[in-house]
BAROVO-496611 format. One record per residue (C-alpha): residue number from 1; residue in three letters; x, y negated, z. Coordinates in nm, 4 decimals. Example, Ala and Ser with C-alpha at 12.3 -4.5 7.8 and 13.67 -1.06 7.14 Angstrom:
num->1 | residuo->ALA | east->1.2300 | north->0.4500 | up->0.7800
num->2 | residuo->SER | east->1.3670 | north->0.1060 | up->0.7140
//
This chain:
num->1 | residuo->MET | east->-1.7683 | north->-2.3887 | up->-8.6184
num->2 | residuo->LYS | east->-2.1183 | north->-2.3689 | up->-8.4805
num->3 | residuo->SER | east->-2.2038 | north->-2.3410 | up->-8.1130
num->4 | residuo->LEU | east->-2.4519 | north->-2.0734 | up->-8.0066
num->5 | residuo->PRO | east->-2.6967 | north->-2.1049 | up->-7.7205
num->6 | residuo->THR | east->-2.6185 | north->-1.8795 | up->-7.4269
num->7 | residuo->LEU | east->-2.9015 | north->-1.6333 | up->-7.3569
num->8 | residuo->ILE | east->-2.9287 | north->-1.5239 | up->-6.9933
num->9 | residuo->GLY | east->-3.1179 | north->-1.2164 | up->-6.8797
num->10 | residuo->GLU | east->-3.1651 | north->-1.0240 | up->-6.5584
num->11 | residuo->ASN | east->-2.8738 | north->-0.7818 | up->-6.5994
num->12 | residuo->LEU | east->-2.6771 | north->-0.9266 | up->-6.8878
num->13 | residuo->TRP | east->-2.6092 | north->-1.2382 | up->-7.0894
num->14 | residuo->LEU | east->-2.5231 | north->-1.3206 | up->-7.4488
num->15 | residuo->GLY | east->-2.2675 | north->-1.5776 | up->-7.5542
num->16 | residuo->ASP | east->-1.9583 | north->-1.6442 | up->-7.7609
num->17 | residuo->PHE | east->-1.7064 | north->-1.3696 | up->-7.8239
num->18 | residuo->PRO | east->-1.3735 | north->-1.3640 | up->-7.6415
num->19 | residuo->PHE | east->-1.1421 | north->-1.4341 | up->-7.9329
num->20 | residuo->ASN | east->-0.8387 | north->-1.2353 | up->-7.8197
num->21 | residuo->GLN | east->-0.6499 | north->-0.9206 | up->-7.9181
num->22 | residuo->TRP | east->-0.7855 | north->-0.7174 | up->-7.6269
num->23 | residuo->PHE | east->-1.1428 | north->-0.7767 | up->-7.7457
num->24 | residuo->TYR | east->-1.0660 | north->-0.7079 | up->-8.1143
num->25 | residuo->GLU | east->-0.9286 | north->-0.3683 | up->-8.0132
num->26 | residuo->LYS | east->-1.2311 | north->-0.3011 | up->-7.7894
num->27 | residuo->TYR | east->-1.4791 | north->-0.3922 | up->-8.0672
num->28 | residuo->HIS | east->-1.2857 | north->-0.1789 | up->-8.3152
num->29 | residuo->SER | east->-1.3144 | north->0.1168 | up->-8.0749
num->30 | residuo->TRP | east->-1.6936 | north->0.0683 | up->-8.0596
num->31 | residuo->LEU | east->-1.7200 | north->0.0830 | up->-8.4385
num->32 | residuo->HIS | east->-1.5238 | north->0.4069 | up->-8.4497
num->33 | residuo->ASN | east->-1.6732 | north->0.5753 | up->-8.1420
num->34 | residuo->PRO | east->-1.8126 | north->0.9189 | up->-8.2440
num->35 | residuo->GLN | east->-2.1170 | north->0.8583 | up->-8.0192
num->36 | residuo->VAL | east->-2.1970 | north->0.5297 | up->-8.1968
num->37 | residuo->GLU | east->-2.0906 | north->0.5955 | up->-8.5577
num->38 | residuo->PRO | east->-2.3931 | north->0.8090 | up->-8.6593
num->39 | residuo->PHE | east->-2.6246 | north->0.5159 | up->-8.5826
num->40 | residuo->ILE | east->-2.4497 | north->0.2318 | up->-8.7656
num->41 | residuo->GLY | east->-2.3956 | north->0.1678 | up->-9.1338
num->42 | residuo->PRO | east->-2.0647 | north->0.2082 | up->-9.3127
num->43 | residuo->VAL | east->-1.7903 | north->0.0195 | up->-9.1310
num->44 | residuo->SER | east->-1.5517 | north->-0.1979 | up->-9.3287
num->45 | residuo->GLU | east->-1.3507 | north->-0.3187 | up->-9.0286
num->46 | residuo->ASN | east->-1.0746 | north->-0.0578 | up->-9.0161
num->47 | residuo->SER | east->-0.8377 | north->-0.2492 | up->-8.7881
num->48 | residuo->PRO | east->-0.8586 | north->-0.4932 | up->-8.4967
num->49 | residuo->GLU | east->-0.7329 | north->-0.7639 | up->-8.7368
num->50 | residuo->GLU | east->-1.0310 | north->-0.7012 | up->-8.9672
num->51 | residuo->VAL | east->-1.2640 | north->-0.7233 | up->-8.6641
num->52 | residuo->LYS | east->-1.1105 | north->-1.0635 | up->-8.5853
num->53 | residuo->ASP | east->-1.1672 | north->-1.1795 | up->-8.9443
num->54 | residuo->MET | east->-1.5308 | north->-1.0644 | up->-8.9380
num->55 | residuo->LEU | east->-1.6011 | north->-1.2396 | up->-8.6065
num->56 | residuo->ILE | east->-1.4464 | north->-1.5633 | up->-8.7331
num->57 | residuo->GLU | east->-1.6461 | north->-1.5443 | up->-9.0597
num->58 | residuo->ASN | east->-1.9688 | north->-1.4961 | up->-8.8612
num->59 | residuo->LYS | east->-1.8804 | north->-1.7866 | up->-8.6317
num->60 | residuo->ILE | east->-1.8424 | north->-2.0154 | up->-8.9334
num->61 | residuo->ASP | east->-2.1437 | north->-1.8904 | up->-9.1358
num->62 | residuo->GLU | east->-2.4424 | north->-2.1162 | up->-9.0604
num->63 | residuo->LYS | east->-2.6870 | north->-1.8401 | up->-9.1618
num->64 | residuo->ILE | east->-2.5711 | north->-1.6011 | up->-8.8870
num->65 | residuo->LYS | east->-2.6156 | north->-1.6219 | up->-8.5100
num->66 | residuo->HIS | east->-2.3823 | north->-1.3578 | up->-8.3665
num->67 | residuo->TRP | east->-2.3621 | north->-1.3059 | up->-7.9892
num->68 | residuo->CYS | east->-2.1424 | north->-1.0954 | up->-7.7674
num->69 | residuo->ILE | east->-2.3407 | north->-0.9007 | up->-7.5058
num->70 | residuo->TYR | east->-2.1931 | north->-0.9080 | up->-7.1560
num->71 | residuo->TYR | east->-2.3096 | north->-0.6839 | up->-6.8730
num->72 | residuo->GLY | east->-2.3269 | north->-0.8444 | up->-6.5304
num->73 | residuo->PRO | east->-2.3533 | north->-1.1961 | up->-6.3932
num->74 | residuo->TYR | east->-2.3551 | north->-1.4980 | up->-6.6199
num->75 | residuo->TYR | east->-2.0085 | north->-1.6126 | up->-6.7234
num->76 | residuo->ASP | east->-1.8359 | north->-1.2932 | up->-6.6180
num->77 | residuo->ASN | east->-1.6856 | north->-1.2462 | up->-6.9628
num->78 | residuo->LYS | east->-1.4708 | north->-0.9527 | up->-6.8551
num->79 | residuo->SER | east->-1.7460 | north->-0.7035 | up->-6.9382
num->80 | residuo->PRO | east->-1.8359 | north->-0.7231 | up->-7.3091
num->81 | residuo->ILE | east->-2.0426 | north->-0.4188 | up->-7.4043
num->82 | residuo->GLY | east->-2.1827 | north->-0.4932 | up->-7.7502
num->83 | residuo->ASP | east->-2.3139 | north->-0.7498 | up->-7.9915
num->84 | residuo->GLY | east->-2.6384 | north->-0.8692 | up->-8.1441
num->85 | residuo->SER | east->-2.7182 | north->-1.0957 | up->-8.4344
num->86 | residuo->LEU | east->-2.9817 | north->-1.2759 | up->-8.6338
num->87 | residuo->GLY | east->-2.9151 | north->-1.3412 | up->-8.9996
num->88 | residuo->ARG | east->-3.1330 | north->-1.5772 | up->-9.2006
num->89 | residuo->LEU | east->-3.3099 | north->-1.4021 | up->-9.4887
num->90 | residuo->ASN | east->-3.4050 | north->-1.5466 | up->-9.8260
num->91 | residuo->HIS | east->-3.6431 | north->-1.4299 | up->-10.0967
num->92 | residuo->GLN | east->-3.3791 | north->-1.2070 | up->-10.2566
num->93 | residuo->SER | east->-3.3522 | north->-0.9917 | up->-9.9442
num->94 | residuo->GLU | east->-3.3986 | north->-0.6156 | up->-9.9747
num->95 | residuo->PHE | east->-3.6867 | north->-0.6537 | up->-9.7262
num->96 | residuo->ALA | east->-3.8811 | north->-0.8542 | up->-9.9887
num->97 | residuo->GLU | east->-3.9138 | north->-0.5355 | up->-10.1932
num->98 | residuo->LEU | east->-4.0206 | north->-0.3303 | up->-9.8912
num->99 | residuo->ASP | east->-4.2883 | north->-0.5492 | up->-9.7298
num->100 | residuo->LYS | east->-4.5951 | north->-0.6674 | up->-9.9222
num->101 | residuo->ASP | east->-4.6378 | north->-0.9541 | up->-9.6697
num->102 | residuo->TYR | east->-4.2763 | north->-1.0786 | up->-9.6932
num->103 | residuo->PHE | east->-4.3597 | north->-1.3896 | up->-9.8946
num->104 | residuo->ASN | east->-4.6285 | north->-1.4956 | up->-9.6432
num->105 | residuo->PHE | east->-4.3548 | north->-1.5945 | up->-9.3971
num->106 | residuo->LYS | east->-4.1359 | north->-1.9050 | up->-9.4195
num->107 | residuo->LYS | east->-3.8513 | north->-1.8479 | up->-9.1710
num->108 | residuo->LEU | east->-3.7248 | north->-1.4888 | up->-9.1727
num->109 | residuo->GLU | east->-3.4372 | north->-1.3238 | up->-8.9871
num->110 | residuo->GLU | east->-3.2668 | north->-0.9842 | up->-8.9885
num->111 | residuo->PHE | east->-3.1801 | north->-0.8410 | up->-8.6471
num->112 | residuo->THR | east->-2.8832 | north->-0.6168 | up->-8.5717
num->113 | residuo->ILE | east->-2.7467 | north->-0.4860 | up->-8.2443
num->114 | residuo->LEU | east->-2.4591 | north->-0.2632 | up->-8.1395
num->115 | residuo->ILE | east->-2.4291 | north->-0.1298 | up->-7.7866
num->116 | residuo->GLY | east->-2.0683 | north->-0.0156 | up->-7.7705
num->117 | residuo->GLU | east->-2.0730 | north->0.0835 | up->-7.4027
num->118 | residuo->GLY | east->-2.3386 | north->0.1655 | up->-7.1446
num->119 | residuo->ARG | east->-2.6021 | north->0.3174 | up->-7.3706
num->120 | residuo->GLY | east->-2.9162 | north->0.4434 | up->-7.1971
num->121 | residuo->LYS | east->-2.9217 | north->0.1747 | up->-6.9242
num->122 | residuo->GLY | east->-3.1819 | north->-0.0613 | up->-7.0739
num->123 | residuo->ILE | east->-2.9147 | north->-0.2918 | up->-7.2144
num->124 | residuo->GLY | east->-3.0438 | north->-0.2673 | up->-7.5709
num->125 | residuo->THR | east->-3.4003 | north->-0.3398 | up->-7.4635
num->126 | residuo->GLU | east->-3.3039 | north->-0.6464 | up->-7.2611
num->127 | residuo->ALA | east->-3.0616 | north->-0.7849 | up->-7.5208
num->128 | residuo->THR | east->-3.3177 | north->-0.7336 | up->-7.8000
num->129 | residuo->SER | east->-3.5814 | north->-0.9161 | up->-7.5967
num->130 | residuo->LEU | east->-3.3485 | north->-1.2117 | up->-7.5327
num->131 | residuo->ILE | east->-3.2595 | north->-1.2449 | up->-7.9004
num->132 | residuo->LEU | east->-3.6209 | north->-1.2135 | up->-8.0179
num->133 | residuo->ASN | east->-3.7320 | north->-1.4701 | up->-7.7625
num->134 | residuo->HIS | east->-3.4682 | north->-1.7079 | up->-7.8999
num->135 | residuo->ALA | east->-3.5746 | north->-1.6379 | up->-8.2603
num->136 | residuo->PHE | east->-3.9428 | north->-1.7020 | up->-8.2016
num->137 | residuo->SER | east->-3.8874 | north->-2.0045 | up->-7.9761
num->138 | residuo->THR | east->-3.6900 | north->-2.1670 | up->-8.2603
num->139 | residuo->GLY | east->-3.9596 | north->-2.1226 | up->-8.5258
num->140 | residuo->THR | east->-3.8869 | north->-1.7835 | up->-8.6805
num->141 | residuo->ASP | east->-4.1981 | north->-1.6299 | up->-8.8373
num->142 | residuo->ALA | east->-4.0792 | north->-1.2682 | up->-8.8717
num->143 | residuo->VAL | east->-3.7777 | north->-1.0551 | up->-8.7823
num->144 | residuo->TYR | east->-3.6839 | north->-0.7425 | up->-8.9787
num->145 | residuo->LEU | east->-3.4470 | north->-0.4544 | up->-8.9213
num->146 | residuo->GLY | east->-3.3473 | north->-0.1224 | up->-9.0673
num->147 | residuo->VAL | east->-3.2704 | north->0.1666 | up->-8.8320
num->148 | residuo->TYR | east->-3.1555 | north->0.5168 | up->-8.9234
num->149 | residuo->ILE | east->-3.4243 | north->0.7727 | up->-8.8471
num->150 | residuo->ASN | east->-3.1790 | north->0.9713 | up->-8.6312
num->151 | residuo->ASN | east->-3.1370 | north->0.6732 | up->-8.3946
num->152 | residuo->LEU | east->-3.4233 | north->0.7708 | up->-8.1636
num->153 | residuo->GLY | east->-3.2958 | north->0.5566 | up->-7.8753
num->154 | residuo->GLY | east->-3.2782 | north->0.2496 | up->-8.0984
num->155 | residuo->ILE | east->-3.6262 | north->0.3119 | up->-8.2369
num->156 | residuo->LYS | east->-3.7667 | north->0.3269 | up->-7.8813
num->157 | residuo->VAL | east->-3.5927 | north->-0.0027 | up->-7.7965
num->158 | residuo->TYR | east->-3.7414 | north->-0.1744 | up->-8.1001
num->159 | residuo->GLU | east->-4.0917 | north->-0.0360 | up->-8.0379
num->160 | residuo->ARG | east->-4.0749 | north->-0.1490 | up->-7.6714
num->161 | residuo->ASN | east->-4.0002 | north->-0.4975 | up->-7.7995
num->162 | residuo->GLY | east->-4.2972 | north->-0.4970 | up->-8.0388
num->163 | residuo->PHE | east->-4.1426 | north->-0.3970 | up->-8.3717
num->164 | residuo->GLN | east->-4.3732 | north->-0.2022 | up->-8.6013
num->165 | residuo->THR | east->-4.2633 | north->0.0455 | up->-8.8649
num->166 | residuo->LEU | east->-4.3511 | north->-0.0657 | up->-9.2170
num->167 | residuo->ARG | east->-4.2095 | north->0.2275 | up->-9.4124
num->168 | residuo->THR | east->-3.9078 | north->0.4494 | up->-9.4687
num->169 | residuo->ALA | east->-3.6399 | north->0.3728 | up->-9.7258
num->170 | residuo->LYS | east->-3.2881 | north->0.4781 | up->-9.8232
num->171 | residuo->ASP | east->-3.0135 | north->0.2539 | up->-9.6870
num->172 | residuo->LYS | east->-2.8461 | north->0.1039 | up->-9.9930
num->173 | residuo->TYR | east->-2.4966 | north->0.1376 | up->-9.8433
num->174 | residuo->SER | east->-2.5016 | north->0.4834 | up->-9.6843
num->175 | residuo->GLY | east->-2.7913 | north->0.6557 | up->-9.8624
num->176 | residuo->LYS | east->-2.9297 | north->0.7599 | up->-9.5217
num->177 | residuo->GLU | east->-3.3012 | north->0.7446 | up->-9.4543
num->178 | residuo->GLU | east->-3.4050 | north->0.4536 | up->-9.2357
num->179 | residuo->LEU | east->-3.7161 | north->0.2967 | up->-9.0914
num->180 | residuo->ILE | east->-3.7913 | north->-0.0581 | up->-9.1999
num->181 | residuo->MET | east->-3.9388 | north->-0.2410 | up->-8.9019
num->182 | residuo->ARG | east->-4.0804 | north->-0.5888 | up->-8.8501
num->183 | residuo->ILE | east->-4.2110 | north->-0.8085 | up->-8.5708
num->184 | residuo->THR | east->-4.3914 | north->-1.1359 | up->-8.6349
num->185 | residuo->SER | east->-4.4200 | north->-1.4379 | up->-8.4082
num->186 | residuo->LYS | east->-4.7880 | north->-1.3470 | up->-8.3573
num->187 | residuo->ASP | east->-4.6906 | north->-0.9914 | up->-8.2548
num->188 | residuo->TRP | east->-4.4330 | north->-1.1356 | up->-8.0118
num->189 | residuo->LYS | east->-4.6877 | north->-1.3652 | up->-7.8470
num->190 | residuo->ARG | east->-4.9373 | north->-1.0763 | up->-7.8085
num->191 | residuo->ARG | east->-4.6961 | north->-0.8456 | up->-7.6228
//
């Protein structure tokens, strides 16, 4: 299993997940929270056991960097509040069809984030910034994401961090309309 770098911010930090039953149940509750569900894609993890399996798969997969977001001082792992990830993209990615400049970049990542608790406190903005800083400091050329158009809070977070909207598209899993957004290493340096 791979080891992830710990990312430390002002009010939160990102690190490995607590692999225990209490956390699997907590994560499962985030995925099925009525205040969160409208903003995330279809959920396949219908039990805490399936959450455990997904977290283990992501820990093993070399193409995915998947962090747990903790609120509070570094190494206080009693306060997990969400997760964020970078997934390496290849030339068969759905983003290749949606961005005319896609093939101009060598190292591409897809960004995802879920704030399960504490929305509206700047947590998403800070966690996004930490993950993007990691991506661009390790040679990533561009980071992409898809965000449902009803997720106004998420869109503001991404724009604050320098993402630009490329176009709208239908999410291939849910059929919902989403914005396709991108930030390049050059955009990140200019912020």
